[in-house]
C-alpha positions, -999 to +999 in steps of 0.1 A: +000+000+000+013+034-008+017+062+017+013+100+016+033+125+036+012+154+048+029+186+060+010+200+089+014+236+099+013+241+137-006+269+154-012+278+191-003+251+216+013+230+188+038+257+179+062+243+206+067+213+183+079+236+155+063+254+126+055+222+107+053+185+112+053+158+086+029+129+091+031+098+069-001+077+066-015+052+041-031+067+010-068+071+015-066+079+052-092+100+070-086+132+089-091+112+121-064+087+111-040+115+104-047+129+139-040+094+153-007+093+135+001+128+149-006+114+184+020+086+178+045+113+168+039+137+196+032+111+223+002+099+243+006+129+267-007+151+239-036+129+229-063+151+244-050+182+227-048+165+193-083+150+197-098+183+207-082+200+177-092+201+141-074+196+109-079+221+081-069+225+045-064+259+029-101+261+022-120+242+049-120+226+083-120+188+077-145+165+094-130+135+110-143+111+083-130+132+054-107+110+032-075+125+019-065+108-014-036+130-024-010+152-006-023+186+005-010+211+030-028+209+063-028+228+095-038+217+130-060+242+149-061+238+187-093+246+206-096+283+215-111+300+246-118+336+251-144+362+250 
């Protein structure tokens, strides 16, 4: 099975890991599967943060079931609080 490397731009709480992370997953993976791969890279201690965050392309926030069939630039957006 072929794999795809997705560059993920980091924002907010993820910035401490650098400006970008590369996640390699099987072709046809969902946004949720990419987030699970990100947890494996960052460690279980960051599982809650990753699960509470969303992945987005340059045009939309991606639902968890969204299937990515080709490489695209992604970003991970942590939850935001404020008023």
